[in-house]
Structures are given as C-alpha cells and as structure tokens.
C-alpha positions in Angstrom: 0.0 -0.1 0.0 1.2 3.6 -0.5 1.7 5.1 2.9 0.7 8.6 3.6 2.1 10.5 6.6 -0.8 9.6 8.7 -4.0 7.5 8.3 -5.4 4.0 9.1 -4.4 0.3 8.3 -7.4 -1.6 7.4 -6.9 -5.2 8.5 -10.4 -6.5 9.1 -11.7 -6.6 11.8 -9.0 -4.2 12.9 -8.6 -0.5 11.9 -5.3 0.8 13.2 -4.2 4.4 13.5 -0.7 5.1 12.1 2.0 7.7 11.3 4.8 7.4 8.8 7.9 9.7 9.3 10.7 9.8 6.6 11.5 7.5 3.7 9.1 4.8 2.9 10.0 1.1 3.4 10.9 0.7 -0.3 13.5 3.6 0.1 15.3 3.0 3.3 15.3 0.8 6.4 12.3 1.3 8.6 12.1 1.4 12.5 8.8 0.1 13.6 7.8 1.5 17.2 5.5 -0.4 19.4 3.9 1.5 22.2 3.6 1.0 25.9 0.6 -0.6 27.7 -1.3 2.8 27.9 0.4 4.2 24.8 -0.8 5.4 21.3 0.6 7.0 18.3 0.2 10.5 19.9 1.6 9.5 23.2 5.0 8.8 21.6 5.3 12.6 21.2 8.0 13.9 19.1 10.4 11.0 19.8 9.5 9.1 16.4 10.4 12.3 14.5 13.6 12.6 16.5 14.5 9.1 15.7 13.9 9.5 12.0 16.0 12.7 12.0 18.9 11.2 13.8 19.1 7.9 11.8 17.9 8.8 8.4 15.7 5.7 8.5 11.9 5.6 8.2 9.8 5.5 11.3 6.4 3.7 11.3 4.3 4.2 14.5 0.8 2.6 15.1 -1.7 2.3 17.9 -2.9 -1.2 18.8 -6.5 -2.0 18.8 -8.3 -0.1 21.4 -5.7 2.5 21.7 -5.3 6.1 20.4 -7.8 6.4 17.4 -7.6 2.7 16.5 -10.8 0.6 16.4 -11.5 -1.3 19.7 -10.7 -5.0 19.7 -12.7 -7.8 21.5 -12.8 -7.5 25.3 -11.9 -8.8 27.8 -8.2 -9.2 26.5 -6.7 -12.4 27.5 -3.5 -12.9 29.5 -1.9 -14.0 26.1 -2.5 -10.6 24.5 1.1 -9.9 23.9 1.6 -13.1 22.2 -1.5 -12.5 20.0 -0.2 -9.1 19.1 3.2 -10.4 18.3 2.3 -13.4 16.3 -1.1 -12.5 14.9 -1.3 -8.6 14.4 2.3 -7.5 13.9 3.0 -9.8 11.0 0.0 -8.3 9.2 1.1 -4.8 9.9 4.5 -5.6 8.5 3.1 -7.1 5.4 0.6 -4.3 4.9 3.1 -1.5 4.9 5.7 -3.4 2.8 8.3 -3.8 5.4 11.6 -4.7 3.8 14.3 -4.2 6.5 14.9 -2.4 9.7 14.4 -2.7 13.5 11.7 -3.1 16.0 11.6 -0.5 18.8 9.2 -1.2 21.6 8.5 0.4 25.0 7.2 -1.6 28.0 4.6 -4.0 26.7 5.7 -3.0 23.2 9.2 -4.1 24.0 7.8 -7.5 25.2 5.8 -7.8 22.0 9.1 -7.1 20.0 10.8 -9.8 22.0 8.1 -12.5 21.5 8.1 -11.7 17.7 11.9 -11.9 17.3 12.0 -15.0 19.4 9.3 -16.8 17.6 9.4 -15.6 13.8 12.6 -16.1 11.8 12.3 -12.8 10.0 15.5 -11.8 8.2 14.1 -8.2 7.7 14.5 -7.5 11.2 18.2 -6.6 11.9 17.8 -5.6 15.6 15.7 -4.8 18.6 15.6 -1.8 20.7 13.8 -2.5 24.0 13.0 0.5 26.3 11.9 -0.7 29.8 11.0 -4.2 28.6 9.1 -6.9 30.7 10.4 -10.4 30.4 8.6 -11.8 33.5 6.3 -10.3 36.1 7.7 -8.6 39.3 5.4 -8.1 42.4 6.2 -4.5 42.8 5.3 -3.7 39.2 2.0 -5.4 39.6 1.5 -3.2 42.9 2.1 -0.1 40.8 -0.5 -1.3 38.2 -3.0 -1.7 41.2 -2.2 1.9 42.1 -2.8 3.0 38.7 -6.1 1.1 38.6 -7.3 2.9 41.6 -6.3 6.2 40.2 -8.2 5.4 37.1 -11.4 4.4 39.2 -11.1 7.8 41.0 -11.2 9.6 37.7 -7.8 11.4 37.8 -6.0 9.1 35.7 -8.9 8.7 33.3 -9.0 12.3 32.6 -5.4 12.5 31.8 -5.6 9.6 29.3 -8.8 10.8 27.6 -6.4 13.0 25.6 -4.6 10.2 23.9 -7.4 7.6 23.5 -10.9 7.8 21.7 -12.1 5.0 24.0 -10.2 5.6 27.3 -12.0 2.7 29.1 -11.3 0.2 26.5 -7.7 1.3 26.5 -7.2 1.1 30.1 -9.0 -2.2 30.6 -7.0 -3.6 27.7 -3.8 -3.1 29.9 -5.0 -3.3 33.4 -7.3 -6.3 33.0 -4.6 -9.0 31.9 -1.9 -7.6 34.1 -4.0 -7.8 37.2 -5.4 -11.3 36.5 -4.1 -13.8 39.0 -2.8 -16.1 36.3 -0.6 -13.4 34.9 1.7 -13.7 37.8 3.1 -16.8 36.0 3.6 -14.8 32.7 7.2 -15.2 31.5 8.8 -14.9 28.0 12.5 -15.5 29.0 12.4 -18.5 26.8 12.0 -16.3 23.7 15.2 -14.6 24.5 17.0 -17.8 23.7 15.9 -17.9 20.1 16.7 -14.2 19.2 19.5 -13.9 16.6 19.9 -10.2 16.2 21.6 -7.6 18.3 19.6 -6.0 21.2 19.7 -2.8 22.9 17.9 -2.4 26.3 17.4 1.0 27.7 16.1 1.2 31.2 15.7 3.8 33.9 17.4 3.0 37.1 14.3 4.0 39.0 11.8 2.1 36.9 8.6 1.7 38.9 7.5 -1.4 36.9 10.7 -3.5 36.6 14.1 -3.8 38.1 17.4 -4.3 36.6 16.7 -8.1 36.9 15.0 -7.7 33.5 18.3 -6.7 31.9 20.2 -9.6 33.6 17.6 -12.0 32.3 18.3 -10.9 28.8 22.1 -11.0 29.2 21.7 -14.5 30.8 19.4 -16.1 28.3 20.4 -14.6 24.9 22.9 -16.0 22.5 22.8 -12.7 20.7 24.7 -9.5 21.7 22.8 -7.6 24.3 23.8 -3.9 25.1 22.3 -2.1 28.0 22.0 1.5 29.0 20.8 2.3 32.4 19.9 5.8 33.0 20.3 7.1 36.5 17.4 8.9 38.2 15.0 7.8 35.4 11.8 5.8 35.8 9.7 3.9 33.2 9.7 6.3 30.2 13.3 7.2 29.4 12.3 8.6 25.9 10.0 11.2 27.7 12.0 11.7 31.0 15.6 11.8 29.3 14.7 12.3 25.6 18.2 13.7 24.6 20.2 10.9 26.4 17.7 8.0 25.1 17.8 9.4 21.6 21.7 9.3 21.6 21.9 5.9 22.8 19.2 4.7 20.4 20.7 6.5 17.4 24.2 5.3 18.0 22.8 1.6 18.0 20.8 1.9 15.0 23.6 3.7 13.0 26.1 0.9 14.0 23.5 -1.7 12.8 22.7 0.0 9.5 26.4 0.6 8.8 27.0 -3.2 9.4 24.5 -3.7 6.6 25.8 -1.0 4.3 22.5 0.8 4.6 23.8 4.2 6.3 26.5 6.5 6.2 26.6 6.8 10.0 26.5 9.7 12.3 28.9 11.0 14.9 29.4 8.9 18.1 26.9 9.7 20.6 29.3 10.0 23.6 26.9 8.0 25.7 28.5 4.8 27.4 26.7 1.6 26.8 27.1 -0.5 29.9 
C-alpha cells in the first residue's frame, strides 16, 4: 500500500491508526515503534520524529486495537494478549506496509511484543531490537504499581489524563490493566523467547523504573545468545524517551547507526558520547 504521513491500516476486523515519518519502506530501512501498555501514536510525542531525523531511517508508529484512534478490539483481553499481538497482528502490519528491512523498537509492553516476535518468527528483515523498559517476567512491585494506577483510574484522575490520548479511554485502560491484574498473569514469562533471538539487542532502562528492576536486563544477558547492550539511565523511571529524551535518543541512534552501517545501509552519524553499559 502507498503510505501517507498519517492514516489508518484496514486489516479486518482491525482498523489501526498510524504515522509514517521519513522515507518509505521501499527507500530505506524502517524502524517499527511499538507503544507501551497505555500508549498510542500520539503519546510517543516527538520521539519518532527525532529518531527518524537522527538515523535517516523511516519510522512507522501505530496504535494497537483499542488505543489512540484505532478501532477497539474484543474485550476482555486474555493474558496472552502480547503473544496474540506479536504473532497475529504484527505480521499483518509488516506485510501491509511493505516492510523490507529495519528494526523493532518497543517500549514496555511494546518491548515485550518485539521480544516475542523476534524469538518466535525467523524474519531476516529484522536487523535488531531496541527494547525500552521491557518486561520479560512479572515482578510483584510492578503489579503493585498497576494496582495503584487502577485505583487512580477508578477515582477519575488518571482517566481524565488519558482521555487526551485515546478515543475509547475505558477500552484502552482495561486492555492493559485487565490482563496484568489477572491472578494467572503472575506466571507470565517470556524469557524462553530470548534464547531464540539472533539479532543484536539494545535495552534502555531507567534505574528507578517503577514497573521493573534491573533483573530484566540480567535475564536478557543470561538467556540471549545474541549481543545484548544495556544503557541504564540514573534517576529515570519507566519512560526514558519522555524523561530523558536527549540521552535516550543518543543511545538509540548510535545503536541503530552501527547496525545499519554493518548492513551497508547508512553513512553513519557521529558517536553519541553515551556509554553503553
């Protein structure tokens, strides 16, 4: 399909809002951005534009069903919703936009979806993963934070804030909180998928992430046979690209530039000066 700058992907029964920044998939590598559990196209802010400008790659961002302006999906969502997204929806999205080569960049639940895809589908087009605050397994204090968010939503405060980003704010919130707070979700674990990833990974995590500890990074470094780089940002919580946008952009752009140079697809950019731990 011919991609405009903004629009909708019609993948019946799905209708997904999207933005396309920079060169199209037939002209340059494409970075597919997968949003967090309460995210959307709009909630990424200017970060996709900054990534496109810093790397020269195209950037494709979309809102999952029920988020942003996308058509709601079936409710309630099952506890396997991230596997469903990674193995059923994402392949259709990549096919629809004519994805040829590039990277997956995910935040939070979006990072977990990218992990499941890369660990389950042998897709030679995916050259690397950028995982911002990923979840590979459930930690109790992260669930406690979601319980607090659930209470804030019920009181109306959080609901009002989120209405700016979602056409159906109740669907968006329940699509996230429902599965995460289901008792059976405590056993959710995707570390096995890490064993099967065969492309370089960059993990960016705030040292003070309220949803996950540095044990998430340790799991990736322990389980992966592929190269794993990690950037831990001091004083930052769960959204490095919003809380420390310049630092996060430098780390991400440096990683992307090196991968694209390895595949002879970029002239490269100056070194970022950020230390990758």
